C-alpha positions, 0 to 999 in steps of 0.5 A: 751604893755600889751597884747600878742606878736606875737613873743611869740606866734610863739613858741607855738604848734597849740593846745596851740594856740587853747586853748589860743584862746578859753580863749581869746574868753571867756574873750571877751564874759565876758567883753561884758556882763559886758559892757552891764550890766554897770559893766565894768570900762575899756572898752579898755579891749574889744579892747585888747581882740579882737586884741589878738584874731586876733594875735593868729588867724594870728599866727595859720594860718601862722603855719598851712600854713607852716606845710602844705607846709612842708608836701607837700615838704616831700611828693615829 
């Protein structure tokens, strides 16, 4: 598998995940623009970028959810 692994992303901080997400969204935009102008040879790049974005969003949501739960437990 060439893309990102959720296992590898789980070790990152939320700020790193957000910067990764921003870069992936920029790549997706560029690939879509290339596809529209018929300059993109490998159209699977769009699918891989979308799935990588979904992975990062999933890990980020899990991370924020666990951090929120930990802070509630600490407050009690």
